[in-house]
Each structure stands twice: as structure tokens, then as C-alpha cells.
C-alpha positions in Angstrom: 89.4 -35.5 186.2 85.5 -35.3 186.2 83.6 -35.8 183.0 80.5 -37.2 182.6 77.7 -37.6 179.5 74.1 -36.5 179.6 71.5 -36.4 176.5 70.8 -32.8 175.6 67.2 -33.3 176.5 67.8 -34.0 179.9 67.2 -31.5 182.3 69.9 -29.0 183.3 71.3 -29.6 186.7 74.0 -27.2 188.3 76.0 -30.6 188.7 76.8 -30.4 185.0 79.6 -27.9 185.1 80.9 -27.1 182.0 78.6 -28.5 179.3 79.8 -29.2 175.7 77.6 -30.5 172.8 79.5 -33.0 170.6 77.0 -33.6 167.9 77.7 -32.1 164.1 74.1 -31.1 163.7 72.1 -29.3 166.1 69.6 -31.6 168.1 65.9 -31.6 166.8 63.3 -29.9 168.6 65.0 -27.9 171.2 66.1 -24.4 171.0 69.5 -23.0 171.5 68.0 -20.5 174.1 66.5 -23.2 176.3 70.2 -25.2 176.5 72.6 -23.9 179.1 75.8 -24.7 176.6 78.9 -23.4 177.1 80.5 -25.2 173.8 79.5 -26.5 170.6 82.3 -28.3 169.3 80.9 -30.1 166.0 84.8 -30.6 165.1 85.0 -33.7 167.4 81.9 -35.1 166.3 81.8 -38.1 163.9 82.0 -37.0 160.5 78.9 -36.6 158.2 80.2 -40.2 156.4 80.5 -41.8 159.7 77.4 -40.4 160.9 75.3 -41.5 158.2 76.9 -45.1 158.0 76.1 -45.5 161.4 72.6 -44.4 161.6 72.5 -45.3 165.5 72.2 -49.1 164.2 73.2 -51.0 167.3 74.8 -54.1 165.6 77.2 -51.7 163.7 78.2 -50.0 166.6 81.9 -51.8 167.5 82.7 -50.8 163.9 81.4 -47.4 164.4 83.6 -47.0 167.5 87.0 -48.0 165.8 86.1 -46.0 162.8 85.2 -43.0 164.9 88.4 -43.5 167.4 90.4 -43.2 164.0 89.1 -40.0 163.1 89.7 -38.6 166.4 93.3 -39.4 166.1 93.2 -36.0 163.9 91.8 -34.2 167.2 94.1 -34.6 169.6 94.0 -30.6 170.4 90.3 -30.6 171.1 90.3 -34.0 173.3 93.2 -31.9 175.1 91.5 -29.2 175.7 88.5 -31.2 177.1 90.5 -32.9 179.6 92.1 -29.7 180.9 89.1 -28.4 181.7 87.8 -31.3 183.6 91.0 -30.9 185.6 89.6 -28.0 187.4 85.8 -28.6 187.1 83.1 -31.0 186.1 82.6 -31.4 182.1 79.3 -32.7 180.9 79.6 -33.9 177.3 76.0 -33.4 175.7 74.3 -35.8 172.8 71.4 -35.8 171.0 71.1 -39.7 170.3 68.2 -41.3 171.8 70.5 -44.9 172.4 72.2 -43.9 175.8 74.9 -46.8 175.4 75.8 -46.6 171.5 76.6 -43.1 170.6 79.8 -40.8 170.0 79.9 -39.3 173.9 80.3 -42.9 175.2 83.5 -43.3 172.7 84.7 -39.7 173.9 84.2 -40.4 177.7 86.3 -43.6 177.2 88.8 -41.8 175.1 89.1 -38.9 177.8 89.5 -41.2 180.4 92.6 -42.9 179.0 94.6 -39.6 178.5 
């Protein structure tokens, strides 16, 4: 399984393969026409409540991670869909957060590697 994560603001690379955005809201300052995107999976993103609670505060990340994993228990089909795509090609999970270490894509990557 070849899955990687990348900020949506980073340049497109042909090695990205199949590109999936996992944010509930469209990232600011970027045009949909300018992004090579194969899917936008809003439903796998953290809930609005969890996203607002976390607000990218690093000190809340461990709790965010636990709560997000709980939310993802109801999203098994979406996780399996991404894992299935990654069996035959590279899949790049895109996110908008500035923090490259404390965001939902990091949690998703960890969960997908466990499948």
C-alpha cells in the first residue's frame, strides 16, 4: 500500500498518483481549477464540532487524535475505499492545515497503514 500525505498548497507532482482532499471545508486561497484532484472526501474529515474544538492547537492533538479515531469508526467503507485504491497505485491524501505533524491526514495515514 503506497499512501502519502501532502499539503494541498504544495506543488502537484506526477508521482502523487490519485489525489484525495480530506478537509471538510475547501482550503482558503486556492482555486478548484488549479488543483489536480481526483476526489474530495468531506465525509472522512473531522466533524465540524471536532474541527472547531481542536482549532489546530498542538496541546490538544492527542485528544483530537482519539476523538477523530472514534469518529472514523463509522467511516470504515471510506477507509477501505482509500486502502483499495492504494493497492494498485500511489494515493496522496491532501490537507490544508499549516501544521504538517498535527492534522487529520496524519491520523488517517496511521489508520490506513493499520488496515
